[in-house]
C-alpha positions, 0 to 999 in steps of 0.5 A, spaced: 550 521 508 555 515 511 550 514 517 544 513 512 548 509 508 551 505 514 544 504 517 542 501 510 547 496 509 544 493 517 538 494 515 539 489 509 543 485 513 538 484 517 532 483 513 536 477 510 536 474 518 530 476 520 525 474 514 518 477 518 521 484 518 518 488 512 523 491 507 525 499 507 519 503 506 520 507 499 521 514 500 517 520 496 522 522 491 523 514 489 514 514 489 514 520 485 518 516 478 515 513 473 516 506 476 510 507 481 507 513 478 500 511 475 494 505 474 494 501 480 489 495 481 487 493 488 487 486 490 487 485 497 488 488 505 490 486 511 490 488 518 491 485 526 483 487 527 476 486 522 473 492 524 480 496 521 478 492 514 471 490 515 469 496 509 473 492 504 468 486 505 464 490 500 468 492 495 468 488 489 474 492 486 478 498 485 483 501 480 487 507 483 492 512 480 498 515 484 500 521 482 504 527 484 501 533 487 503 540 489 508 541 494 511 535 497 504 531 496 503 524 493 495 524 491 492 516 490 484 516 487 481 511 486 475 508 483 471 502 487 466 498 484 463 497 491 456 495 493 453 495 486 456 502 485 462 506 483 465 510 488 471 515 487 475 517 492 482 520 494 488 520 498 493 525 499 499 524 503 504 529 505 511 529 505 516 532 510 523 531 510 523 531 517 519 525 517 524 520 511 519 515 508 513 516 513 508 521 510 501 524 513 494 522 510 489 527 512 493 529 518 492 524 524 493 518 520 500 516 517 503 511 510 507 508 508 509 505 502 513 499 500 516 496 493 513 489 492 519 485 491 519 482 498 512 479 496 517 478 490 512 482 485 516 486 481 510 489 479 507 490 486 506 496 491 505 495 499 501 501 502 501 501 510 497 506 513 496 507 521 493 511 526 497 511 533 492 513 538 487 507 536 491 502 533 488 502 526 493 498 520 491 496 514 496 494 509 494 494 502 496 489 496 497 492 489 499 490 483 499 493 475 495 488 472 488 487 473 489 479 473 492 477 480 494 469 480 493 466 487 500 465 488 501 472 488 495 473 494 498 467 498 505 470 498 502 476 501 498 473 506 503 469 508 509 475 509 503 478 512 502 472 517 510 472 519 510 473 527 503 472 528 501 479 528 496 479 522 492 475 520 486 478 518 485 478 510 479 481 505 481 479 498 478 482 492 473 478 488 474 481 482 466 478 479 464 485 476 467 491 471 472 495 473 469 502 475 472 508 470 477 512 474 474 520 475 479 525 471 483 520 467 480 518 462 
């Protein structure tokens, strides 16, 4: 326990000294609290390759819900307004105690969740998905409010561009009505 506390302190100091360093990921226990469970609105996605985010170019908007599942899982269900249709999808993240905050999605992809404080947004959630064998990476921004400011989008882009690694973005235009999440009323 002392080692974990010491590593946390070192990481906190490193974040001040290296502004590009992402925040510490959130554990599944933290994500299972009222602060993170519930409804989220998709804002945009970033990556280092266009092909990793091309499918988001046809998404006008999306509303998602983070729920606690059974057997150490978190489920993110979403209703996407895509190509003038409502598409409902769900992703299951399996948490394993030995993996810390790293969660497995579908056996081959990994997910990490970050607090929005990194971009000075206490009502935001950042979700990073990656596939280590293919180099696939997506970093998605969600907010509690369906109304998003340009300032928030600019902060997200700025943090993602820090270090000149992630420079591809698709931001949701939100020109259409949000779809209804199935099973949530």
